[in-house]
N, CA, C, O and the ligand as a Tripos MOL2 file, in Angstrom:
@<TRIPOS>MOLECULE
protein
  277   275    70     0     0
PROTEIN
NO_CHARGES

@<TRIPOS>ATOM
      1 N         -95.3080   71.4750  -36.0760 N.3       1 MET1
      2 CA        -95.4000   71.8360  -37.4880 C.3       1 MET1
      3 C         -96.3810   73.0000  -37.6430 C.2       1 MET1
      4 O         -97.3550   73.1240  -36.9010 O.2       1 MET1
      5 N         -96.0960   73.8250  -38.6070 N.am      2 SER2
      6 CA        -96.9660   74.9250  -38.8650 C.3       2 SER2
      7 C         -97.1640   75.0270  -40.4120 C.2       2 SER2
      8 O         -96.2740   74.7280  -41.2090 O.2       2 SER2
      9 N         -98.3610   75.4580  -40.7590 N.am      3 LYS3
     10 CA        -98.5950   75.8340  -42.1280 C.3       3 LYS3
     11 C         -98.3610   77.3250  -42.2640 C.2       3 LYS3
     12 O         -98.9470   78.1270  -41.5360 O.2       3 LYS3
     13 N         -97.5180   77.6830  -43.1790 N.am      4 VAL4
     14 CA        -97.3090   79.0880  -43.4100 C.3       4 VAL4
     15 C         -97.5350   79.4610  -44.8540 C.2       4 VAL4
     16 O         -97.2190   78.6820  -45.7540 O.2       4 VAL4
     17 N         -98.0700   80.6250  -45.0870 N.am      5 THR5
     18 CA        -98.1870   81.1070  -46.4520 C.3       5 THR5
     19 C         -96.9790   81.9840  -46.7610 C.2       5 THR5
     20 O         -96.6840   82.9510  -46.0580 O.2       5 THR5
     21 N         -96.3150   81.6210  -47.8070 N.am      6 TYR6
     22 CA        -95.0500   82.2600  -48.1240 C.3       6 TYR6
     23 C         -95.1750   82.8790  -49.5230 C.2       6 TYR6
     24 O         -95.6740   82.2340  -50.4450 O.2       6 TYR6
     25 N         -94.7330   84.0930  -49.6740 N.am      7 THR7
     26 CA        -94.7740   84.7380  -50.9640 C.3       7 THR7
     27 C         -93.4940   84.4990  -51.6790 C.2       7 THR7
     28 O         -92.4470   84.9950  -51.2620 O.2       7 THR7
     29 N         -93.5420   83.7350  -52.7700 N.am      8 VAL8
     30 CA        -92.3790   83.4800  -53.5940 C.3       8 VAL8
     31 C         -92.0670   84.6670  -54.4860 C.2       8 VAL8
     32 O         -92.9610   85.1920  -55.1500 O.2       8 VAL8
     33 N         -90.8400   85.0900  -54.5120 N.am      9 VAL9
     34 CA        -90.3870   86.0950  -55.4340 C.3       9 VAL9
     35 C         -89.4400   85.3560  -56.4590 C.2       9 VAL9
     36 O         -88.4000   84.7940  -56.1140 O.2       9 VAL9
     37 N         -89.8880   85.4120  -57.6940 N.am     10 CYS10
     38 CA        -89.1760   84.6940  -58.7610 C.3      10 CYS10
     39 C         -87.7350   85.2010  -58.9180 C.2      10 CYS10
     40 O         -87.5270   86.4110  -59.0030 O.2      10 CYS10
     41 N         -86.7500   84.3200  -58.9580 N.am     11 PRO11
     42 CA        -85.3720   84.8210  -59.0860 C.3      11 PRO11
     43 C         -85.0950   85.3830  -60.4670 C.2      11 PRO11
     44 O         -84.0990   86.0850  -60.6450 O.2      11 PRO11
     45 N         -85.9260   85.1050  -61.4390 N.am     12 TYR12
     46 CA        -85.6820   85.6180  -62.8150 C.3      12 TYR12
     47 C         -86.3310   86.9590  -63.0260 C.2      12 TYR12
     48 O         -85.8990   87.7230  -63.8900 O.2      12 TYR12
     49 N         -87.3620   87.2700  -62.2560 N.am     13 ASP13
     50 CA        -88.0660   88.5730  -62.4000 C.3      13 ASP13
     51 C         -88.7290   88.8770  -61.1120 C.2      13 ASP13
     52 O         -89.6680   88.1970  -60.7000 O.2      13 ASP13
     53 N         -88.2360   89.9200  -60.4550 N.am     14 LYS14
     54 CA        -88.7390   90.2390  -59.1040 C.3      14 LYS14
     55 C         -90.1810   90.7320  -59.0870 C.2      14 LYS14
     56 O         -90.7730   90.8890  -58.0190 O.2      14 LYS14
     57 N         -90.7450   90.9760  -60.2630 N.am     15 SER15
     58 CA        -92.1840   91.3340  -60.3000 C.3      15 SER15
     59 C         -93.0530   90.1060  -60.3090 C.2      15 SER15
     60 O         -94.2750   90.2220  -60.2240 O.2      15 SER15
     61 N         -92.4630   88.9250  -60.4110 N.am     16 HIS16
     62 CA        -93.2200   87.7040  -60.3440 C.3      16 HIS16
     63 C         -93.3380   87.2790  -58.8860 C.2      16 HIS16
     64 O         -92.3810   86.7910  -58.2850 O.2      16 HIS16
     65 N         -94.5310   87.4740  -58.3300 N.am     17 LYS17
     66 CA        -94.7400   87.1160  -56.9110 C.3      17 LYS17
     67 C         -96.0280   86.2630  -56.8440 C.2      17 LYS17
     68 O         -97.0420   86.6020  -57.4540 O.2      17 LYS17
     69 N         -95.9600   85.1680  -56.0980 N.am     18 PHE18
     70 CA        -97.1430   84.3100  -55.9470 C.3      18 PHE18
     71 C         -97.0400   83.6040  -54.6100 C.2      18 PHE18
     72 O         -95.9450   83.2680  -54.1580 O.2      18 PHE18
     73 N         -98.1980   83.3760  -53.9700 N.am     19 PRO19
     74 CA        -98.2110   82.7390  -52.6460 C.3      19 PRO19
     75 C         -98.2050   81.2280  -52.7450 C.2      19 PRO19
     76 O         -98.8280   80.6630  -53.6440 O.2      19 PRO19
     77 N         -97.4950   80.5520  -51.8140 N.am     20 ILE20
     78 CA        -97.5490   79.1170  -51.6660 C.3      20 ILE20
     79 C         -97.7980   78.8090  -50.1920 C.2      20 ILE20
     80 O         -97.4990   79.6310  -49.3260 O.2      20 ILE20
     81 N         -98.3300   77.6540  -49.9120 N.am     21 VAL21
     82 CA        -98.5020   77.1910  -48.5260 C.3      21 VAL21
     83 C         -97.5550   76.0570  -48.2650 C.2      21 VAL21
     84 O         -97.5120   75.0790  -49.0110 O.2      21 VAL21
     85 N         -96.7820   76.1930  -47.1860 N.am     22 LEU22
     86 CA        -95.7540   75.1930  -46.8500 C.3      22 LEU22
     87 C         -95.9960   74.6940  -45.4510 C.2      22 LEU22
     88 O         -96.5170   75.4140  -44.6000 O.2      22 LEU22
     89 N         -95.6000   73.4080  -45.2090 N.am     23 ASP23
     90 CA        -95.4790   72.8810  -43.8900 C.3      23 ASP23
     91 C         -94.0230   73.0280  -43.4520 C.2      23 ASP23
     92 O         -93.1080   72.5180  -44.0990 O.2      23 ASP23
     93 N         -93.8340   73.7160  -42.3700 N.am     24 VAL24
     94 CA        -92.4610   73.8960  -41.8710 C.3      24 VAL24
     95 C         -92.3350   73.4550  -40.4480 C.2      24 VAL24
     96 O         -93.3340   73.4280  -39.7290 O.2      24 VAL24
     97 N         -91.1770   73.1150  -40.0190 N.am     25 ARG25
     98 CA        -90.8950   72.7870  -38.6560 C.3      25 ARG25
     99 C         -90.9450   74.0500  -37.7910 C.2      25 ARG25
    100 O         -90.4630   75.1030  -38.2080 O.2      25 ARG25
    101 N         -91.5120   73.9540  -36.6190 N.am     26 ASP26
    102 CA        -91.5920   75.0960  -35.7440 C.3      26 ASP26
    103 C         -90.2550   75.4740  -35.1490 C.2      26 ASP26
    104 O         -89.9820   76.6300  -34.8250 O.2      26 ASP26
    105 N         -89.4310   74.4430  -35.0210 N.am     27 ASP27
    106 CA        -88.1600   74.6450  -34.2950 C.3      27 ASP27
    107 C         -86.9530   74.7710  -35.2590 C.2      27 ASP27
    108 O         -85.8380   74.3280  -34.9840 O.2      27 ASP27
    109 N         -87.2660   75.4110  -36.4130 N.am     28 SER28
    110 CA        -86.2460   75.4540  -37.4940 C.3      28 SER28
    111 C         -85.6510   76.8270  -37.6030 C.2      28 SER28
    112 O         -85.3670   77.2940  -38.7060 O.2      28 SER28
    113 N         -85.4600   77.4710  -36.5050 N.am     29 GLU29
    114 CA        -84.8730   78.8440  -36.5230 C.3      29 GLU29
    115 C         -83.4620   78.8050  -37.1330 C.2      29 GLU29
    116 O         -82.6280   78.0030  -36.7110 O.2      29 GLU29
    117 N         -83.2000   79.6480  -38.1000 N.am     30 GLY30
    118 CA        -81.8630   79.7380  -38.6590 C.3      30 GLY30
    119 C         -81.5110   78.6600  -39.6650 C.2      30 GLY30
    120 O         -80.3690   78.5670  -40.1130 O.2      30 GLY30
    121 N         -82.5010   77.8410  -40.0210 N.am     31 VAL31
    122 CA        -82.3160   76.8080  -41.0690 C.3      31 VAL31
    123 C         -82.9300   77.2810  -42.3800 C.2      31 VAL31
    124 O         -84.0460   77.8010  -42.4100 O.2      31 VAL31
    125 N         -82.1800   77.0910  -43.4640 N.am     32 GLU32
    126 CA        -82.7150   77.4450  -44.7790 C.3      32 GLU32
    127 C         -83.0840   76.1890  -45.5640 C.2      32 GLU32
    128 O         -82.4590   75.1380  -45.4270 O.2      32 GLU32
    129 N         -84.0870   76.3290  -46.3650 N.am     33 SER33
    130 CA        -84.4640   75.2690  -47.2800 C.3      33 SER33
    131 C         -84.5050   75.8120  -48.6720 C.2      33 SER33
    132 O         -84.9460   76.9380  -48.9030 O.2      33 SER33
    133 N         -84.0330   74.9930  -49.6260 N.am     34 THR34
    134 CA        -84.1170   75.3590  -51.0090 C.3      34 THR34
    135 C         -84.9330   74.3440  -51.7420 C.2      34 THR34
    136 O         -84.7700   73.1450  -51.5170 O.2      34 THR34
    137 N         -85.7910   74.7750  -52.5970 N.am     35 PHE35
    138 CA        -86.6170   73.8110  -53.3420 C.3      35 PHE35
    139 C         -87.0130   74.5120  -54.6290 C.2      35 PHE35
    140 O         -86.7250   75.6880  -54.8490 O.2      35 PHE35
    141 N         -87.7020   73.7210  -55.4850 N.am     36 GLU36
    142 CA        -88.1830   74.2900  -56.7480 C.3      36 GLU36
    143 C         -89.6470   74.4630  -56.7010 C.2      36 GLU36
    144 O         -90.3600   73.5970  -56.1940 O.2      36 GLU36
    145 N         -90.1340   75.5770  -57.2240 N.am     37 GLU37
    146 CA        -91.5390   75.8500  -57.2280 C.3      37 GLU37
    147 C         -91.9090   76.3720  -58.6170 C.2      37 GLU37
    148 O         -91.1120   77.0220  -59.2930 O.2      37 GLU37
    149 N         -93.1240   76.0700  -59.0100 N.am     38 TYR38
    150 CA        -93.5730   76.4680  -60.3540 C.3      38 TYR38
    151 C         -93.8990   77.9280  -60.4050 C.2      38 TYR38
    152 O         -94.7110   78.4030  -59.6110 O.2      38 TYR38
    153 N         -93.2840   78.6740  -61.3290 N.am     39 CYS39
    154 CA        -93.6840   80.0590  -61.5140 C.3      39 CYS39
    155 C         -94.6190   80.1680  -62.6990 C.2      39 CYS39
    156 O         -94.2330   79.8990  -63.8370 O.2      39 CYS39
    157 N         -95.8470   80.5630  -62.4280 N.am     40 PRO40
    158 CA        -96.8220   80.6270  -63.5340 C.3      40 PRO40
    159 C         -96.5350   81.7440  -64.5200 C.2      40 PRO40
    160 O         -97.0690   81.7360  -65.6290 O.2      40 PRO40
    161 N         -95.7200   82.6850  -64.1470 N.am     41 PHE41
    162 CA        -95.3680   83.7750  -65.0770 C.3      41 PHE41
    163 C         -94.2660   83.3450  -66.0540 C.2      41 PHE41
    164 O         -94.3100   83.6570  -67.2450 O.2      41 PHE41
    165 N         -93.2800   82.6240  -65.5170 N.am     42 CYS42
    166 CA        -92.1930   82.0800  -66.3550 C.3      42 CYS42
    167 C         -92.6070   80.8040  -67.0790 C.2      42 CYS42
    168 O         -92.0200   80.4410  -68.0980 O.2      42 CYS42
    169 N         -93.6360   80.1180  -66.5370 N.am     43 ASP43
    170 CA        -94.0720   78.8120  -67.0380 C.3      43 ASP43
    171 C         -92.9640   77.7930  -66.8840 C.2      43 ASP43
    172 O         -92.7720   76.9570  -67.7670 O.2      43 ASP43
    173 N         -92.2450   77.8400  -65.8070 N.am     44 ARG44
    174 CA        -91.2020   76.8500  -65.4880 C.3      44 ARG44
    175 C         -90.9670   76.8660  -63.9790 C.2      44 ARG44
    176 O         -91.4870   77.7100  -63.2480 O.2      44 ARG44
    177 N         -90.1510   75.8840  -63.5410 N.am     45 TYR45
    178 CA        -89.7940   75.7910  -62.1400 C.3      45 TYR45
    179 C         -88.6240   76.6710  -61.8220 C.2      45 TYR45
    180 O         -87.6670   76.7410  -62.5930 O.2      45 TYR45
    181 N         -88.6830   77.3350  -60.7150 N.am     46 VAL46
    182 CA        -87.6470   78.2360  -60.2960 C.3      46 VAL46
    183 C         -87.1960   77.8250  -58.9050 C.2      46 VAL46
    184 O         -87.9550   77.2120  -58.1540 O.2      46 VAL46
    185 N         -85.9530   78.1650  -58.5620 N.am     47 ARG47
    186 CA        -85.4110   77.8090  -57.2850 C.3      47 ARG47
    187 C         -85.8110   78.8250  -56.2040 C.2      47 ARG47
    188 O         -85.6370   80.0310  -56.3840 O.2      47 ARG47
    189 N         -86.3450   78.3290  -55.0850 N.am     48 VAL48
    190 CA        -86.8560   79.1930  -54.0590 C.3      48 VAL48
    191 C         -86.0980   78.8640  -52.7810 C.2      48 VAL48
    192 O         -85.8600   77.6900  -52.4950 O.2      48 VAL48
    193 N         -85.7140   79.8740  -52.0080 N.am     49 LYS49
    194 CA        -85.0730   79.6730  -50.7440 C.3      49 LYS49
    195 C         -85.9070   80.3300  -49.6670 C.2      49 LYS49
    196 O         -86.3460   81.4710  -49.8050 O.2      49 LYS49
    197 N         -86.1230   79.5700  -48.5640 N.am     50 ILE50
    198 CA        -86.8400   80.1430  -47.4170 C.3      50 ILE50
    199 C         -85.9930   79.9370  -46.1250 C.2      50 ILE50
    200 O         -85.0910   79.1010  -46.0630 O.2      50 ILE50
    201 N         -86.3360   80.7280  -45.1350 N.am     51 ASP51
    202 CA        -85.5070   80.7080  -43.9160 C.3      51 ASP51
    203 C         -86.2030   79.8100  -42.8700 C.2      51 ASP51
    204 O         -86.1360   80.1000  -41.6760 O.2      51 ASP51
    205 N         -86.8590   78.7440  -43.2990 N.am     52 LYS52
    206 CA        -87.4230   77.7320  -42.4200 C.3      52 LYS52
    207 C         -87.0640   76.3780  -42.9360 C.2      52 LYS52
    208 O         -86.6740   76.2390  -44.0950 O.2      52 LYS52
    209 N         -87.1860   75.3550  -42.0950 N.am     53 GLU53
    210 CA        -86.9490   74.0170  -42.5450 C.3      53 GLU53
    211 C         -88.2990   73.3780  -42.9020 C.2      53 GLU53
    212 O         -89.2570   73.4180  -42.1300 O.2      53 GLU53
    213 N         -88.3330   72.7830  -44.1140 N.am     54 LEU54
    214 CA        -89.5650   72.1300  -44.5640 C.3      54 LEU54
    215 C         -89.7400   70.8530  -43.8180 C.2      54 LEU54
    216 O         -88.7740   70.2500  -43.3490 O.2      54 LEU54
    217 N         -90.9930   70.4290  -43.7060 N.am     55 LYS55
    218 CA        -91.2140   69.0550  -43.2980 C.3      55 LYS55
    219 C         -90.5160   68.0970  -44.2350 C.2      55 LYS55
    220 O         -90.5920   68.2710  -45.4510 O.2      55 LYS55
    221 N         -89.8340   67.0850  -43.7100 N.am     56 PRO56
    222 CA        -89.0320   66.2410  -44.6250 C.3      56 PRO56
    223 C         -89.8080   65.6140  -45.7570 C.2      56 PRO56
    224 O         -89.3170   65.5680  -46.8850 O.2      56 PRO56
    225 N         -91.0010   65.1320  -45.4900 N.am     57 ASP57
    226 CA        -91.7340   64.4650  -46.5740 C.3      57 ASP57
    227 C         -92.1540   65.4490  -47.6620 C.2      57 ASP57
    228 O         -92.2690   65.0940  -48.8350 O.2      57 ASP57
    229 N         -92.3780   66.6880  -47.2450 N.am     58 VAL58
    230 CA        -92.7270   67.7180  -48.2340 C.3      58 VAL58
    231 C         -91.5190   67.9990  -49.1080 C.2      58 VAL58
    232 O         -91.6290   68.1560  -50.3240 O.2      58 VAL58
    233 N         -90.3420   68.0590  -48.4450 N.am     59 GLU59
    234 CA        -89.1040   68.3650  -49.1850 C.3      59 GLU59
    235 C         -88.8360   67.2260  -50.1870 C.2      59 GLU59
    236 O         -88.4990   67.4930  -51.3410 O.2      59 GLU59
    237 N         -88.9780   65.9820  -49.7650 N.am     60 ILE60
    238 CA        -88.7320   64.8560  -50.6290 C.3      60 ILE60
    239 C         -89.7460   64.8770  -51.7680 C.2      60 ILE60
    240 O         -89.3840   64.6970  -52.9300 O.2      60 ILE60
    241 N         -90.9670   65.0890  -51.4450 N.am     61 TYR61
    242 CA        -92.0070   65.1270  -52.4350 C.3      61 TYR61
    243 C         -91.7100   66.1750  -53.5020 C.2      61 TYR61
    244 O         -91.8790   65.9200  -54.6940 O.2      61 TYR61
    245 N         -91.2750   67.3320  -53.0790 N.am     62 ARG62
    246 CA        -90.9690   68.4130  -54.0060 C.3      62 ARG62
    247 C         -89.7280   68.1080  -54.8130 C.2      62 ARG62
    248 O         -89.6420   68.4530  -55.9920 O.2      62 ARG62
    249 N         -88.7410   67.4430  -54.1620 N.am     63 ARG63
    250 CA        -87.5060   67.2490  -54.8400 C.3      63 ARG63
    251 C         -87.5780   66.1680  -55.9190 C.2      63 ARG63
    252 O         -87.0480   66.3080  -57.0220 O.2      63 ARG63
    253 N         -88.2560   65.0900  -55.5470 N.am     64 PHE64
    254 CA        -88.3030   63.9340  -56.4620 C.3      64 PHE64
    255 C         -89.6190   63.7640  -57.1420 C.2      64 PHE64
    256 O         -89.7800   62.8870  -57.9910 O.2      64 PHE64
    257 N         -90.5760   64.5990  -56.7800 N.am     65 GLY65
    258 CA        -91.9130   64.2180  -57.0360 C.3      65 GLY65
    259 C         -92.5710   64.7110  -58.2790 C.2      65 GLY65
    260 O         -91.9540   65.0630  -59.2840 O.2      65 GLY65
    261 N         -93.8310   64.7110  -58.1450 N.am     66 PHE66
    262 CA        -94.8540   64.7530  -59.2120 C.3      66 PHE66
    263 C         -95.0370   66.2010  -59.5190 C.2      66 PHE66
    264 O         -95.7040   66.9360  -58.7910 O.2      66 PHE66
    265 N         -94.4180   66.6170  -60.6410 N.am     67 ARG67
    266 CA        -94.3940   68.0560  -60.8990 C.3      67 ARG67
    267 C         -95.5330   68.5560  -61.6960 C.2      67 ARG67
    268 O         -95.6560   69.7570  -61.9360 O.2      67 ARG67
    269 N         -96.3650   67.6720  -62.1110 N.am     68 ASN68
    270 CA        -97.5050   68.1000  -62.9670 C.3      68 ASN68
    271 C         -98.8260   68.0850  -62.1850 C.2      68 ASN68
    272 O         -99.9030   67.9870  -62.7740 O.2      68 ASN68
    273 N         -98.7310   68.1810  -60.8800 N.am     69 TYR69
    274 CA        -99.9510   68.1810  -60.1190 C.3      69 TYR69
    275 C        -100.5860   69.5640  -60.1570 C.2      69 TYR69
    276 O        -101.6440   69.7740  -59.5630 O.2      69 TYR69
    277 ZN        -90.9670   83.9310  -62.9030 Zn       70 ZN70
@<TRIPOS>BOND
     1     1     2 1
     2     2     3 1
     3     3     4 2
     4     3     5 am
     5     5     6 1
     6     6     7 1
     7     7     8 2
     8     7     9 am
     9     9    10 1
    10    10    11 1
    11    11    12 2
    12    11    13 am
    13    13    14 1
    14    14    15 1
    15    15    16 2
    16    15    17 am
    17    17    18 1
    18    18    19 1
    19    19    20 2
    20    19    21 am
    21    21    22 1
    22    22    23 1
    23    23    24 2
    24    23    25 am
    25    25    26 1
    26    26    27 1
    27    27    28 2
    28    27    29 am
    29    29    30 1
    30    30    31 1
    31    31    32 2
    32    31    33 am
    33    33    34 1
    34    34    35 1
    35    35    36 2
    36    35    37 am
    37    37    38 1
    38    38    39 1
    39    39    40 2
    40    39    41 am
    41    41    42 1
    42    42    43 1
    43    43    44 2
    44    43    45 am
    45    45    46 1
    46    46    47 1
    47    47    48 2
    48    47    49 am
    49    49    50 1
    50    50    51 1
    51    51    52 2
    52    51    53 am
    53    53    54 1
    54    54    55 1
    55    55    56 2
    56    55    57 am
    57    57    58 1
    58    58    59 1
    59    59    60 2
    60    59    61 am
    61    61    62 1
    62    62    63 1
    63    63    64 2
    64    63    65 am
    65    65    66 1
    66    66    67 1
    67    67    68 2
    68    67    69 am
    69    69    70 1
    70    70    71 1
    71    71    72 2
    72    71    73 am
    73    73    74 1
    74    74    75 1
    75    75    76 2
    76    75    77 am
    77    77    78 1
    78    78    79 1
    79    79    80 2
    80    79    81 am
    81    81    82 1
    82    82    83 1
    83    83    84 2
    84    83    85 am
    85    85    86 1
    86    86    87 1
    87    87    88 2
    88    87    89 am
    89    89    90 1
    90    90    91 1
    91    91    92 2
    92    91    93 am
    93    93    94 1
    94    94    95 1
    95    95    96 2
    96    95    97 am
    97    97    98 1
    98    98    99 1
    99    99   100 2
   100    99   101 am
   101   101   102 1
   102   102   103 1
   103   103   104 2
   104   103   105 am
   105   105   106 1
   106   106   107 1
   107   107   108 2
   108   107   109 am
   109   109   110 1
   110   110   111 1
   111   111   112 2
   112   111   113 am
   113   113   114 1
   114   114   115 1
   115   115   116 2
   116   115   117 am
   117   117   118 1
   118   118   119 1
   119   119   120 2
   120   119   121 am
   121   121   122 1
   122   122   123 1
   123   123   124 2
   124   123   125 am
   125   125   126 1
   126   126   127 1
   127   127   128 2
   128   127   129 am
   129   129   130 1
   130   130   131 1
   131   131   132 2
   132   131   133 am
   133   133   134 1
   134   134   135 1
   135   135   136 2
   136   135   137 am
   137   137   138 1
   138   138   139 1
   139   139   140 2
   140   139   141 am
   141   141   142 1
   142   142   143 1
   143   143   144 2
   144   143   145 am
   145   145   146 1
   146   146   147 1
   147   147   148 2
   148   147   149 am
   149   149   150 1
   150   150   151 1
   151   151   152 2
   152   151   153 am
   153   153   154 1
   154   154   155 1
   155   155   156 2
   156   155   157 am
   157   157   158 1
   158   158   159 1
   159   159   160 2
   160   159   161 am
   161   161   162 1
   162   162   163 1
   163   163   164 2
   164   163   165 am
   165   165   166 1
   166   166   167 1
   167   167   168 2
   168   167   169 am
   169   169   170 1
   170   170   171 1
   171   171   172 2
   172   171   173 am
   173   173   174 1
   174   174   175 1
   175   175   176 2
   176   175   177 am
   177   177   178 1
   178   178   179 1
   179   179   180 2
   180   179   181 am
   181   181   182 1
   182   182   183 1
   183   183   184 2
   184   183   185 am
   185   185   186 1
   186   186   187 1
   187   187   188 2
   188   187   189 am
   189   189   190 1
   190   190   191 1
   191   191   192 2
   192   191   193 am
   193   193   194 1
   194   194   195 1
   195   195   196 2
   196   195   197 am
   197   197   198 1
   198   198   199 1
   199   199   200 2
   200   199   201 am
   201   201   202 1
   202   202   203 1
   203   203   204 2
   204   203   205 am
   205   205   206 1
   206   206   207 1
   207   207   208 2
   208   207   209 am
   209   209   210 1
   210   210   211 1
   211   211   212 2
   212   211   213 am
   213   213   214 1
   214   214   215 1
   215   215   216 2
   216   215   217 am
   217   217   218 1
   218   218   219 1
   219   219   220 2
   220   219   221 am
   221   221   222 1
   222   222   223 1
   223   223   224 2
   224   223   225 am
   225   225   226 1
   226   226   227 1
   227   227   228 2
   228   227   229 am
   229   229   230 1
   230   230   231 1
   231   231   232 2
   232   231   233 am
   233   233   234 1
   234   234   235 1
   235   235   236 2
   236   235   237 am
   237   237   238 1
   238   238   239 1
   239   239   240 2
   240   239   241 am
   241   241   242 1
   242   242   243 1
   243   243   244 2
   244   243   245 am
   245   245   246 1
   246   246   247 1
   247   247   248 2
   248   247   249 am
   249   249   250 1
   250   250   251 1
   251   251   252 2
   252   251   253 am
   253   253   254 1
   254   254   255 1
   255   255   256 2
   256   255   257 am
   257   257   258 1
   258   258   259 1
   259   259   260 2
   260   259   261 am
   261   261   262 1
   262   262   263 1
   263   263   264 2
   264   263   265 am
   265   265   266 1
   266   266   267 1
   267   267   268 2
   268   267   269 am
   269   269   270 1
   270   270   271 1
   271   271   272 2
   272   271   273 am
   273   273   274 1
   274   274   275 1
   275   275   276 2
@<TRIPOS>SUBSTRUCTURE
     1 MET1         2 RESIDUE 1 A MET
     2 SER2         6 RESIDUE 1 A SER
     3 LYS3        10 RESIDUE 1 A LYS
     4 VAL4        14 RESIDUE 1 A VAL
     5 THR5        18 RESIDUE 1 A THR
     6 TYR6        22 RESIDUE 1 A TYR
     7 THR7        26 RESIDUE 1 A THR
     8 VAL8        30 RESIDUE 1 A VAL
     9 VAL9        34 RESIDUE 1 A VAL
    10 CYS10       38 RESIDUE 1 A CYS
    11 PRO11       42 RESIDUE 1 A PRO
    12 TYR12       46 RESIDUE 1 A TYR
    13 ASP13       50 RESIDUE 1 A ASP
    14 LYS14       54 RESIDUE 1 A LYS
    15 SER15       58 RESIDUE 1 A SER
    16 HIS16       62 RESIDUE 1 A HIS
    17 LYS17       66 RESIDUE 1 A LYS
    18 PHE18       70 RESIDUE 1 A PHE
    19 PRO19       74 RESIDUE 1 A PRO
    20 ILE20       78 RESIDUE 1 A ILE
    21 VAL21       82 RESIDUE 1 A VAL
    22 LEU22       86 RESIDUE 1 A LEU
    23 ASP23       90 RESIDUE 1 A ASP
    24 VAL24       94 RESIDUE 1 A VAL
    25 ARG25       98 RESIDUE 1 A ARG
    26 ASP26      102 RESIDUE 1 A ASP
    27 ASP27      106 RESIDUE 1 A ASP
    28 SER28      110 RESIDUE 1 A SER
    29 GLU29      114 RESIDUE 1 A GLU
    30 GLY30      118 RESIDUE 1 A GLY
    31 VAL31      122 RESIDUE 1 A VAL
    32 GLU32      126 RESIDUE 1 A GLU
    33 SER33      130 RESIDUE 1 A SER
    34 THR34      134 RESIDUE 1 A THR
    35 PHE35      138 RESIDUE 1 A PHE
    36 GLU36      142 RESIDUE 1 A GLU
    37 GLU37      146 RESIDUE 1 A GLU
    38 TYR38      150 RESIDUE 1 A TYR
    39 CYS39      154 RESIDUE 1 A CYS
    40 PRO40      158 RESIDUE 1 A PRO
    41 PHE41      162 RESIDUE 1 A PHE
    42 CYS42      166 RESIDUE 1 A CYS
    43 ASP43      170 RESIDUE 1 A ASP
    44 ARG44      174 RESIDUE 1 A ARG
    45 TYR45      178 RESIDUE 1 A TYR
    46 VAL46      182 RESIDUE 1 A VAL
    47 ARG47      186 RESIDUE 1 A ARG
    48 VAL48      190 RESIDUE 1 A VAL
    49 LYS49      194 RESIDUE 1 A LYS
    50 ILE50      198 RESIDUE 1 A ILE
    51 ASP51      202 RESIDUE 1 A ASP
    52 LYS52      206 RESIDUE 1 A LYS
    53 GLU53      210 RESIDUE 1 A GLU
    54 LEU54      214 RESIDUE 1 A LEU
    55 LYS55      218 RESIDUE 1 A LYS
    56 PRO56      222 RESIDUE 1 A PRO
    57 ASP57      226 RESIDUE 1 A ASP
    58 VAL58      230 RESIDUE 1 A VAL
    59 GLU59      234 RESIDUE 1 A GLU
    60 ILE60      238 RESIDUE 1 A ILE
    61 TYR61      242 RESIDUE 1 A TYR
    62 ARG62      246 RESIDUE 1 A ARG
    63 ARG63      250 RESIDUE 1 A ARG
    64 PHE64      254 RESIDUE 1 A PHE
    65 GLY65      258 RESIDUE 1 A GLY
    66 PHE66      262 RESIDUE 1 A PHE
    67 ARG67      266 RESIDUE 1 A ARG
    68 ASN68      270 RESIDUE 1 A ASN
    69 TYR69      274 RESIDUE 1 A TYR
    70 ZN70       277 GROUP 0 **** ****
């Protein structure tokens, strides 16, 4: 597992960029993950796609979880 800092580019406005830290699998070459992340500029959750596989518990946490943390 690796922690990577990833810069999210908001799909609604490409000038919206903000960093997030993700746990990803090291052996996830060629795998894409899609999840929702909070855009502070839009003040809502936006769909983000990365070219790594997230740790499963992180993915579940983000998909079903506690969005007001
Ligand atoms: Zn945005």
